[in-house]
DSSP file (Angstrom, degrees, kcal/mol; ACC not computed):
  #  RESIDUE AA STRUCTURE BP1 BP2  ACC     N-H-->O    O-->H-N    N-H-->O    O-->H-N    TCO  KAPPA ALPHA  PHI   PSI    X-CA   Y-CA   Z-CA
    1    1 A M              0   0    0      0, 0.0     3,-0.1     0, 0.0     2,-0.0   0.000 360.0 360.0 360.0 129.8  173.4   98.0  137.3
    2    2 A P        -     0   0    0      0, 0.0     2,-0.2     0, 0.0     0, 0.0  -0.312 360.0 -94.9 -73.0 157.9  175.0   95.6  134.9
    3    3 A F        +     0   0    0      1,-0.1    25,-0.1    -2,-0.0     3,-0.1  -0.541  41.8 176.7 -69.4 136.1  175.5   92.0  135.6
    4    4 A T        +     0   0    0     -2,-0.2    25,-1.5    23,-0.1    24,-1.5   0.543  55.7  55.5-119.2 -13.0  179.0   91.5  136.9
    5    5 A R  E     -a   29   0A   0     23,-0.2     2,-0.4    22,-0.2    25,-0.2  -0.907  57.2-162.0-125.6 151.6  179.1   87.7  137.8
    6    6 A A  E     -a   30   0A   0     23,-1.9    25,-2.8    -2,-0.3     2,-0.6  -0.974  12.9-143.9-128.5 146.3  178.5   84.6  135.9
    7    7 A L  E     -a   31   0A   0     -2,-0.4     2,-0.3    23,-0.2    25,-0.2  -0.946  22.0-142.5-110.2 113.8  177.8   81.1  137.2
    8    8 A Y  E     -a   32   0A   0     23,-3.5    25,-0.8    -2,-0.6     6,-0.0  -0.569  25.6-149.8 -80.9 135.9  179.4   78.4  134.9
    9    9 A Y        +     0   0    0     -2,-0.3     3,-0.1    23,-0.1    -2,-0.0  -0.982  53.4  22.7-146.9 142.9  177.4   75.2  134.4
   10   10 A P  S    S+     0   0    0      0, 0.0     2,-0.2     0, 0.0    -1,-0.1  -0.936 110.4  39.7-108.7  -2.4  177.4   72.2  133.8
   11   11 A S        -     0   0    0      1,-0.1    22,-0.3     2,-0.1    23,-0.0  -0.709  65.4-133.0-113.9 165.1  180.8   71.2  135.1
   12   12 A I  S    S+     0   0    0     -2,-0.2     2,-0.4    20,-0.1    -1,-0.1   0.894  92.0  54.0 -77.0 -42.4  183.0   72.2  138.0
   13   13 A D  S    S-     0   0    0     29,-0.1     2,-0.8    28,-0.0    -2,-0.1  -0.756  73.1-143.8 -99.5 139.3  186.2   72.8  136.0
   14   14 A I        +     0   0    0     -2,-0.4    30,-0.3     1,-0.2    33,-0.2  -0.873  26.0 169.3-101.5 103.6  186.4   75.0  133.0
   15   15 A K        +     0   0    0     -2,-0.8     2,-1.3     1,-0.1    -1,-0.2   0.672  52.5  88.7 -91.1 -18.4  188.9   73.2  130.7
   16   16 A D     >  -     0   0    0      1,-0.2     4,-2.3     2,-0.1     5,-0.2  -0.678  55.5-175.6 -84.0  96.6  188.3   75.3  127.6
   17   17 A E  H  > S+     0   0    0     -2,-1.3     4,-2.6     1,-0.2     5,-0.2   0.849  80.3  54.9 -64.8 -35.3  190.9   78.0  128.1
   18   18 A T  H  > S+     0   0    0      2,-0.2     4,-2.2     1,-0.2    -1,-0.2   0.930 109.6  47.3 -63.8 -44.5  189.8   80.0  125.0
   19   19 A W  H  > S+     0   0    0      1,-0.2     4,-2.8     2,-0.2    -2,-0.2   0.931 112.4  50.4 -60.8 -45.1  186.2   80.1  126.3
   20   20 A L  H  X S+     0   0    0     -4,-2.3     4,-2.0     1,-0.2    -2,-0.2   0.916 110.4  48.1 -62.0 -45.3  187.4   81.2  129.8
   21   21 A K  H  X S+     0   0    0     -4,-2.6     4,-0.5     1,-0.2    -1,-0.2   0.918 114.0  47.5 -61.4 -43.5  189.6   84.0  128.4
   22   22 A N  H >< S+     0   0    0     -4,-2.2     3,-1.2     1,-0.2     4,-0.5   0.915 110.1  52.2 -64.0 -43.4  186.8   85.2  126.2
   23   23 A A  H >X S+     0   0    0     -4,-2.8     4,-1.8     1,-0.3     3,-1.6   0.855 100.9  61.9 -62.8 -34.8  184.2   85.1  129.1
   24   24 A M  H 3< S+     0   0    0     -4,-2.0    -1,-0.3     1,-0.3    -2,-0.2   0.689  93.2  65.0 -67.0 -16.7  186.5   87.1  131.3
   25   25 A L  T << S+     0   0    0     -3,-1.2    -1,-0.3    -4,-0.5    -2,-0.2   0.754 113.0  32.8 -71.6 -23.0  186.2   90.0  128.8
   26   26 A Y  T <4 S+     0   0    0     -3,-1.6     2,-0.4    -4,-0.5    -2,-0.2   0.683 116.3  53.3-106.6 -24.3  182.5   90.2  129.7
   27   27 A W     <  -     0   0    0     -4,-1.8   -22,-0.2     1,-0.1     3,-0.1  -0.897  58.9-150.2-120.4 144.4  182.3   89.3  133.3
   28   28 A E  S    S+     0   0    0    -24,-1.5     2,-0.3    -2,-0.4   -23,-0.2   0.797  89.8  11.4 -77.3 -29.0  184.1   90.6  136.4
   29   29 A K  E     -a    5   0A   0    -25,-1.5   -23,-1.9     2,-0.0     2,-0.4  -0.994  62.8-160.8-150.1 141.7  183.9   87.2  138.1
   30   30 A I  E     -ab   6  56A   0     25,-2.9    27,-2.4    -2,-0.3     2,-0.3  -0.981  12.1-166.0-122.5 137.4  183.0   83.7  137.1
   31   31 A Q  E     -ab   7  57A   0    -25,-2.8   -23,-3.5    -2,-0.4     2,-0.4  -0.919   7.3-154.7-121.9 149.9  182.0   81.0  139.6
   32   32 A T  E     -ab   8  58A   0     25,-1.6    27,-3.6    -2,-0.3     2,-0.4  -0.955  29.3-110.3-120.2 143.8  181.6   77.3  139.3
   33   33 A I  E     + b   0  59A   0    -25,-0.8    27,-0.2    -2,-0.4   -26,-0.0  -0.598  42.2 175.0 -78.4 123.8  179.4   75.1  141.5
   34   34 A V  E     - b   0  60A   0     25,-2.4    27,-2.4    -2,-0.4     2,-0.1  -0.996  34.9-115.9-131.2 130.1  181.4   72.9  143.8
   35   35 A P  E >   - b   0  61A   0      0, 0.0     3,-1.8     0, 0.0    27,-0.2  -0.441  27.5-128.7 -61.5 137.5  180.1   70.7  146.6
   36   36 A S  T 3  S+     0   0    0     25,-1.7    26,-0.1     1,-0.3    24,-0.1   0.772 106.0  57.7 -63.6 -25.7  181.4   72.0  149.9
   37   37 A A  T 3  S+     0   0    0     24,-0.3     2,-0.4     2,-0.1    -1,-0.3   0.548  90.1  94.3 -80.1  -5.8  182.8   68.6  150.9
   38   38 A M    <   -     0   0    0     -3,-1.8     2,-0.6     2,-0.0    -4,-0.0  -0.735  69.3-141.9 -95.0 129.7  185.0   68.4  147.8
   39   39 A E        -     0   0    0     -2,-0.4     2,-0.4     2,-0.0    -2,-0.1  -0.801  36.4-177.7 -83.3 124.3  188.6   69.5  147.7
   40   40 A F        +     0   0    0     -2,-0.6     2,-0.4    -6,-0.0    -6,-0.0  -0.964  24.0 178.1-134.8 141.6  188.9   71.1  144.3
   41   41 A Q        -     0   0    0     -2,-0.4     7,-0.1     0, 0.0     2,-0.0  -0.994  37.0-111.8-138.2 134.6  191.6   72.7  142.2
   42   42 A Y        -     0   0    0     -2,-0.4   -29,-0.1     1,-0.1     6,-0.0  -0.374  24.5-146.8 -64.4 143.7  191.2   74.1  138.7
   43   43 A S        +     0   0    0      4,-0.0     2,-0.2    -2,-0.0    -1,-0.1   0.775  67.7  71.7 -91.1 -28.1  193.1   72.0  136.2
   44   44 A T  S  > S-     0   0    0    -30,-0.3     4,-2.4     1,-0.1     5,-0.2  -0.558  78.7-124.2 -93.8 157.2  194.2   74.4  133.5
   45   45 A Q  H  > S+     0   0    0      1,-0.2     4,-2.3     2,-0.2     5,-0.2   0.908 112.3  50.7 -62.1 -42.1  196.9   77.1  133.8
   46   46 A T  H  > S+     0   0    0      1,-0.2     4,-2.5     2,-0.2     5,-0.2   0.930 110.6  48.3 -62.2 -46.0  194.5   79.8  132.8
   47   47 A A  H  > S+     0   0    0      1,-0.2     4,-2.3     2,-0.2    -1,-0.2   0.905 111.4  50.1 -62.6 -41.4  191.9   78.8  135.3
   48   48 A R  H  X S+     0   0    0     -4,-2.4     4,-2.6     2,-0.2    -1,-0.2   0.905 110.9  49.3 -64.7 -40.4  194.4   78.6  138.1
   49   49 A K  H  X S+     0   0    0     -4,-2.3     4,-1.5     2,-0.2    -2,-0.2   0.917 112.4  47.3 -64.8 -43.1  195.8   82.1  137.3
   50   50 A F  H  <>S+     0   0    0     -4,-2.5     5,-3.0     2,-0.2     6,-1.1   0.877 111.9  51.4 -64.5 -36.5  192.2   83.5  137.2
   51   51 A H  H ><5S+     0   0    0     -4,-2.3     3,-1.7     4,-0.2    -2,-0.2   0.922 107.3  52.0 -65.5 -43.7  191.5   81.8  140.5
   52   52 A E  H 3<5S+     0   0    0     -4,-2.6    -1,-0.2     1,-0.3    -2,-0.2   0.825 109.7  50.5 -60.7 -31.2  194.7   83.3  142.1
   53   53 A A  T 3<5S-     0   0    0     -4,-1.5    -1,-0.3    -5,-0.2    -2,-0.2   0.367 116.7-117.5 -87.0   4.7  193.5   86.7  141.0
   54   54 A D  T < 5S+     0   0    0     -3,-1.7    -3,-0.2     2,-0.2     3,-0.1   0.791  87.5 112.6  62.6  31.0  190.0   86.0  142.5
   55   55 A L  S   <S+     0   0    0     -5,-3.0   -25,-2.9     1,-0.3     2,-0.5   0.704  75.6  42.1 -99.2 -27.9  188.3   86.2  139.2
   56   56 A L  E    S+b   30   0A   0     -6,-1.1    -1,-0.3   -27,-0.2    -2,-0.2  -0.979  78.4 164.8-121.6 116.3  187.4   82.5  139.0
   57   57 A T  E     -b   31   0A   0    -27,-2.4   -25,-1.6    -2,-0.5     2,-0.3  -0.949  37.8-109.3-135.0 151.4  186.0   81.1  142.2
   58   58 A P  E     -b   32   0A   0      0, 0.0     2,-0.7     0, 0.0   -25,-0.2  -0.581  20.6-145.4 -76.0 141.5  184.1   78.1  143.4
   59   59 A F  E     -b   33   0A   0    -27,-3.6   -25,-2.4    -2,-0.3     2,-0.4  -0.925  22.7-142.0-103.6 104.9  180.6   78.6  144.6
   60   60 A Y  E     -b   34   0A   0     -2,-0.7     2,-0.5   -27,-0.2   -27,-0.1  -0.548  18.0-166.3 -76.9 125.0  180.3   76.1  147.4
   61   61 A A  E     -b   35   0A   0    -27,-2.4   -25,-1.7    -2,-0.4     2,-0.4  -0.931   3.4-161.4-114.9 132.1  176.9   74.4  147.5
   62   62 A D        -     0   0    0     -2,-0.5     2,-0.6   -27,-0.2    -2,-0.0  -0.887  22.0-122.3-110.1 142.7  175.6   72.4  150.4
   63   63 A L        -     0   0    0     -2,-0.4     2,-0.8     4,-0.0     3,-0.1  -0.731  20.8-152.9 -81.2 125.6  172.8   69.9  150.2
   64   64 A N     >  -     0   0    0     -2,-0.6     4,-2.2     1,-0.2     3,-0.3  -0.876   3.0-161.9-101.1 106.4  170.1   70.9  152.7
   65   65 A R  H  > S+     0   0    0     -2,-0.8     4,-2.5     1,-0.2     5,-0.2   0.832  86.8  55.8 -60.1 -36.3  168.3   67.7  153.7
   66   66 A T  H  > S+     0   0    0      2,-0.2     4,-2.3     1,-0.2    -1,-0.2   0.928 109.3  45.9 -63.3 -45.3  165.3   69.5  155.0
   67   67 A I  H  > S+     0   0    0     -3,-0.3     4,-2.6     1,-0.2    -2,-0.2   0.903 112.4  51.2 -65.0 -40.7  164.7   71.4  151.8
   68   68 A I  H  X S+     0   0    0     -4,-2.2     4,-2.5     2,-0.2    -2,-0.2   0.917 110.4  49.1 -63.2 -42.8  165.2   68.2  149.8
   69   69 A D  H  X S+     0   0    0     -4,-2.5     4,-2.1     2,-0.2    -2,-0.2   0.913 112.5  47.6 -63.1 -42.7  162.7   66.3  151.9
   70   70 A E  H  X S+     0   0    0     -4,-2.3     4,-2.1     2,-0.2    -2,-0.2   0.913 112.8  48.7 -64.1 -42.2  160.1   69.1  151.6
   71   71 A L  H  X S+     0   0    0     -4,-2.6     4,-2.7     1,-0.2    -2,-0.2   0.892 108.5  54.1 -64.9 -39.6  160.6   69.2  147.8
   72   72 A T  H  X S+     0   0    0     -4,-2.5     4,-2.6     1,-0.2    -1,-0.2   0.920 108.1  49.8 -59.5 -44.6  160.3   65.4  147.6
   73   73 A D  H  X S+     0   0    0     -4,-2.1     4,-2.2     1,-0.2    -2,-0.2   0.915 111.7  48.4 -60.1 -43.9  156.9   65.6  149.4
   74   74 A C  H  X S+     0   0    0     -4,-2.1     4,-2.3     2,-0.2    -2,-0.2   0.911 112.3  48.5 -64.0 -42.6  155.7   68.4  147.0
   75   75 A V  H  X S+     0   0    0     -4,-2.7     4,-2.6     2,-0.2    -2,-0.2   0.924 111.4  49.4 -64.7 -44.1  156.8   66.4  143.9
   76   76 A M  H  X S+     0   0    0     -4,-2.6     4,-0.6     1,-0.2    -1,-0.2   0.894 111.0  50.1 -63.5 -39.6  155.2   63.2  145.1
   77   77 A D  H >< S+     0   0    0     -4,-2.2     3,-0.8    -5,-0.2    -1,-0.2   0.921 112.1  48.4 -62.3 -43.3  151.9   65.1  145.8
   78   78 A Y  H >< S+     0   0    0     -4,-2.3     3,-2.0     1,-0.2     6,-0.6   0.903 105.0  57.8 -63.9 -41.4  152.0   66.7  142.3
   79   79 A L  H 3< S+     0   0    0     -4,-2.6    -1,-0.2     1,-0.3    -2,-0.2   0.653 100.0  59.7 -67.2 -13.3  152.7   63.3  140.6
   80   80 A Q  T << S+     0   0    0     -3,-0.8    -1,-0.3    -4,-0.6    -2,-0.2   0.423  90.4  88.4 -92.6   0.1  149.5   62.0  142.1
   81   81 A T  S <> S-     0   0    0     -3,-2.0     4,-2.4    -4,-0.2     5,-0.2  -0.543  94.1-108.1 -89.4 162.7  147.4   64.7  140.4
   82   82 A P  H  > S+     0   0    0      0, 0.0     4,-1.6     0, 0.0     5,-0.1   0.884 122.4  50.7 -56.9 -37.8  146.0   64.2  136.8
   83   83 A E  H  > S+     0   0    0      1,-0.2     4,-1.0     2,-0.2    -4,-0.1   0.903 109.9  49.7 -67.1 -39.5  148.5   66.7  135.5
   84   84 A G  H  > S+     0   0    0     -6,-0.6     4,-1.5     1,-0.2     3,-0.3   0.868 106.4  55.3 -66.5 -36.8  151.3   64.9  137.3
   85   85 A V  H  X S+     0   0    0     -4,-2.4     4,-3.6     1,-0.2    -1,-0.2   0.882 103.6  56.1 -63.0 -37.2  150.2   61.5  135.8
   86   86 A E  H  < S+     0   0    0     -4,-1.6    -1,-0.2     1,-0.2    -2,-0.2   0.803 102.9  55.7 -65.7 -28.1  150.4   63.1  132.3
   87   87 A V  H  < S+     0   0    0     -4,-1.0    -1,-0.2    -3,-0.3    -2,-0.2   0.907 117.1  34.9 -67.6 -40.6  154.1   64.0  133.0
   88   88 A I  H  < S+     0   0    0     -4,-1.5    -2,-0.2     1,-0.3    -3,-0.1   0.916 133.9  24.6 -80.0 -45.4  154.9   60.4  133.8
   89   89 A V  S  < S-     0   0    0     -4,-3.6    -1,-0.3    -5,-0.2    -2,-0.1  -0.811  83.8-153.0-123.2  87.7  152.6   58.6  131.3
   90   90 A P        -     0   0    0      0, 0.0     2,-0.1     0, 0.0    -3,-0.1  -0.295  20.5-114.9 -63.5 144.0  151.9   61.0  128.5
   91   91 A Y        -     0   0    0      1,-0.1     2,-0.4    -5,-0.1    -5,-0.0  -0.426  31.3-107.2 -75.7 154.4  148.6   60.5  126.7
   92   92 A E        -     0   0    0     -2,-0.1     2,-0.5     1,-0.0    -1,-0.1  -0.662  27.8-142.4 -84.7 136.7  148.6   59.4  123.1
   93   93 A V        -     0   0    0     -2,-0.4     2,-0.2     1,-0.0    -1,-0.0  -0.841  17.7-122.3 -99.6 131.5  147.6   62.0  120.5
   94   94 A E        -     0   0    0     -2,-0.5    -1,-0.0     1,-0.1     0, 0.0  -0.506  29.1-114.6 -71.9 140.0  145.6   60.9  117.5
   95   95 A S    >   -     0   0    0     -2,-0.2     3,-1.2     1,-0.1    -1,-0.1  -0.557  10.9-140.7 -73.5 135.2  147.2   61.6  114.2
   96   96 A P  T 3  S+     0   0    0      0, 0.0    -1,-0.1     0, 0.0    -2,-0.0   0.624 101.3  62.6 -70.0 -10.4  145.3   64.1  112.1
   97   97 A Y  T 3  S+     0   0    0      2,-0.0     2,-0.3     0, 0.0    -2,-0.0   0.557  83.1  92.5 -92.3  -8.7  146.2   61.9  109.1
   98   98 A E    <         0   0    0     -3,-1.2    -4,-0.0     1,-0.1     0, 0.0  -0.630 360.0 360.0 -84.7 144.1  144.3   58.9  110.3
   99   99 A S              0   0    0     -2,-0.3    -1,-0.1     0, 0.0    -2,-0.0   0.418 360.0 360.0-114.7 360.0  140.7   58.5  109.2
């Protein structure tokens, strides 16, 4: 089965109408990530028309505090490992050109 939907990122609104029209040639539906607490309306005429036709829709995302807390615990545990320390404080690599 072919892919039929696309999730647009990094912004909520698609302001480049040429890009949006071109993308609609390839996808049956495009969604943009929108916080559920936000009242949102697409800003361009093309985006609003696609939204009215149910071709461009917001994908409402809610922050789940429990998941964030669990993820925070996992990240903090990882950062206390030798590998995690290297992410924060990378080790210095000796230059092969030094003698």
